[in-house]
C-alpha positions in Angstrom: -0.2 0.3 0.1 1.1 3.4 -0.8 2.2 4.8 3.1 2.8 8.1 2.2 -1.0 8.6 0.7 -3.3 6.2 3.3 -1.2 7.7 6.0 -2.1 11.4 5.0 -6.1 10.2 4.0 -6.1 8.8 8.0 -4.6 11.5 9.5 -7.9 13.6 8.0 -10.5 10.7 8.3 -10.0 10.8 12.5 -9.9 15.0 12.3 -13.2 14.1 10.7 -14.2 11.6 13.5 -13.0 14.0 16.3 -14.5 16.9 15.1 -17.5 14.8 14.3 -18.8 12.7 16.9 -17.8 14.7 20.5 -19.3 11.9 22.5 -16.7 10.2 21.2 -13.9 12.5 21.3 -15.5 13.6 25.0 -13.8 9.9 25.4 -10.2 10.0 23.3 -7.8 11.3 25.2 -5.7 14.2 23.2 -3.4 12.1 20.6 -1.0 15.2 21.0 -0.4 13.9 25.0 0.5 9.8 24.1 3.9 9.4 25.4 5.9 9.5 22.1 8.4 6.4 23.4 5.2 4.5 23.6 4.6 5.4 20.4 8.2 4.3 19.5 8.0 0.6 21.0 4.5 0.0 20.2 6.1 0.5 16.2 9.0 -0.9 16.9 7.8 -4.1 18.0 5.3 -4.1 14.7 8.2 -3.1 11.8 10.0 -6.0 12.8 7.2 -8.2 12.2 6.7 -6.3 8.9 3.5 -4.6 9.6 3.9 -1.2 9.0 2.3 1.6 11.4 0.9 4.2 10.0 -0.8 5.4 13.2 -1.2 5.4 16.7 -4.1 6.7 18.3 -5.9 6.8 22.1 -9.0 5.7 22.6 -12.0 5.1 25.6 -10.4 2.0 26.7 -7.7 2.7 29.2 -3.9 1.0 28.5 -5.1 0.6 25.1 -4.1 1.7 21.4 -5.7 1.6 17.9 -3.2 1.5 15.4 -3.8 1.6 11.7 -1.6 -0.4 10.3 -1.0 -2.0 6.2 -2.6 -5.2 7.3 -5.7 -3.1 8.7 -6.5 -1.8 12.4 -5.0 -3.2 15.7 -5.2 -2.7 19.0 -2.2 -2.7 21.5 -1.0 -2.4 25.5 1.0 0.4 26.4 4.2 -1.6 26.7 3.4 -3.5 23.0 3.2 -6.7 24.9 -0.5 -7.6 23.6 -1.6 -7.3 20.8 -5.4 -8.1 18.5 -7.4 -7.2 16.0 -11.2 -7.5 16.0 -13.6 -5.0 16.9 -14.3 -2.8 20.0 -17.9 -2.1 21.3 -19.1 0.7 23.2 -22.3 -0.9 24.8 -23.3 2.0 26.2 -23.3 4.1 23.2 -24.1 1.0 21.7 -21.6 1.7 18.9 -18.9 -0.5 16.9 -15.5 1.9 17.2 -13.9 0.0 15.4 -16.2 0.2 13.0 -16.5 3.3 13.0 -13.2 4.1 12.5 -13.6 2.4 9.1 -16.2 4.7 8.0 -14.9 7.7 8.5 -11.4 6.0 6.3 -14.3 5.6 3.6 -16.2 8.8 3.6 -13.2 10.6 2.9 -12.8 9.0 -0.4 -16.4 10.6 -1.4 -15.0 12.9 -3.7 -13.1 10.1 -5.3 -16.6 7.4 -6.0 -19.0 7.1 -8.3 -22.7 7.7 -6.6 -26.4 7.0 -7.9 -28.2 8.8 -5.6 -32.0 7.7 -4.0 -34.1 10.5 -4.3 -35.3 9.9 -1.1 -32.3 9.2 0.6 -32.4 6.7 3.7 -29.2 4.6 3.4 -25.2 5.4 2.0 -24.0 1.4 0.6 -20.5 1.7 0.2 -19.7 -1.1 -2.6 -16.1 -2.1 -4.1 -17.0 -3.1 -7.8 -15.3 -5.1 -11.1 -16.9 -4.2 -14.3 -16.6 -8.0 -14.8 -17.9 -9.7 -12.3 -21.5 -11.3 -12.5 -22.5 -10.3 -9.5 -21.3 -6.5 -9.5 -23.1 -6.8 -12.7 -26.0 -8.3 -11.4 -25.9 -5.6 -8.8 -25.7 -2.2 -10.8 -28.9 -4.6 -13.3 -31.0 -3.5 -9.8 -29.7 0.0 -9.3 -33.2 1.6 -10.2 -34.4 -0.8 -7.3 -32.2 -0.4 -5.0 -32.5 3.5 -5.2 -36.5 2.9 -4.8 -35.9 1.7 -1.1 -33.9 4.6 -0.2 -30.5 3.1 -0.9 -28.0 5.1 -2.3 -24.9 3.6 -4.0 -21.4 4.4 -3.8 -19.2 3.1 -5.7 -15.2 2.5 -5.5 -12.9 1.0 -7.7 -11.8 -3.3 -6.9 -10.6 -4.9 -10.0 -10.1 -8.2 -8.8 -7.1 -9.6 -11.1 -5.1 -6.3 -9.5 -3.3 -2.8 -10.5 -1.2 -3.9 -13.5 -1.2 -2.5 -15.5 -1.0 -5.2 -18.1 -4.9 -5.6 -17.2 -8.1 -5.2 -19.0 -10.1 -4.7 -15.9 -7.8 -2.5 -13.7 -7.6 -0.3 -17.4 -11.2 -0.3 -18.1 -12.2 1.0 -15.0 -9.2 3.8 -15.1 -11.6 5.4 -17.8 -14.4 4.8 -16.2 -12.8 7.0 -13.7 -11.3 9.9 -15.9 -15.1 9.6 -18.3 -16.4 12.9 -19.1 -19.5 10.9 -17.1 -18.0 7.8 -14.8 -22.0 7.0 -14.5 -22.5 6.9 -18.3 -19.4 5.0 -18.5 -19.9 2.6 -15.5 -23.3 2.1 -16.6 -22.5 1.3 -20.1 -19.0 -1.0 -18.8 -21.6 -3.2 -16.8 -23.1 -3.7 -19.9 -20.6 -4.7 -21.5 -20.5 -2.5 -24.1 -17.5 -1.1 -26.0 -16.3 1.9 -24.1 -13.3 4.8 -25.2 -9.8 4.0 -23.8 -8.5 6.8 -21.3 -6.3 7.4 -18.5 -5.4 10.7 -16.8 -4.5 10.9 -12.9 -6.9 8.6 -10.7 -7.4 7.0 -7.3 -8.1 3.6 -8.9 -4.7 1.9 -7.4 -5.8 3.9 -4.0 -8.8 2.6 -3.9 -7.9 -1.2 -4.6 -5.5 -0.6 -1.9 -8.6 1.2 1.1 -10.5 -2.4 -0.2 -7.3 -4.9 1.4 -7.2 -2.8 4.3 -10.8 -3.3 4.6 -10.4 -7.2 3.7 -12.1 -7.0 0.8 -11.5 -10.6 -1.4 -13.6 -10.4 -3.9 -16.6 -7.9 -5.2 -19.3 -7.6 -4.4 -18.4 -6.2 -0.8 -20.4 -4.1 0.3 -19.5 -1.8 3.6 -22.6 -1.3 4.9 -23.6 2.4 7.3 -22.4 0.6 10.4 -19.0 -0.5 9.2 -20.1 -4.2 8.4 -18.7 -5.5 5.3 -21.6 -7.5 3.6 -19.4 -10.2 1.2 -21.1 -10.7 -2.1 -24.6 -9.4 -3.9 -27.3 -8.6 -1.6 -31.0 -8.1 -3.7 -32.3 -4.5 -3.2 -35.3 -6.2 -0.9 -32.7 -8.4 2.3 -30.6 -5.0 1.0 -33.2 -2.9 2.4 -34.5 -5.0 5.4 -31.0 -5.4 6.6 -30.6 -1.7 6.9 
């Protein structure tokens, strides 16, 4: 993963998390108050295991720190002796704090998303998609139904074959994101219509790496509003019930 780019995204997303989630912010210690020695100890232990630390943050659990890494989100004890990966819940607030972090990071990519907005929006989902995926095509063919249920669909790119310049799927997705009308280009691609191949400065590779960071390993992968990652195609009516 491009660590410098992701690091900027993380810091931006977490700053939004602090300033827009007041009840959570009240419980979180000032990040500038974290002892640099603690950060150095945690970072050194993980780097020795080839886990690259992007940020270390205080959370509302005494003695634990949230670590954003190239391998996902971890939690470490202050002495860096204990490390675990999993979700932390605030039972009183009924919040999954781990998922809250994931959502904020994903939302920082909103300007790069291709969005199909519901006229009467009730819910917003983020879908990691691939143009060659049959079930991605099926999901897209029912876009009007998702929208009728009040579900806005936001697309991020996840070319399953990777981001090699030799990958036809990757190049097609770059063309979509570089098109003058990305929504139309996406519509055409999902119907397997020929489209003009073009390129520009884009974040398709970064979007793909974000998917890997979140644990996406296939498409479609749907990030629900609560931060839950639901793999695979979900019919519109069933998704509406889930939401």
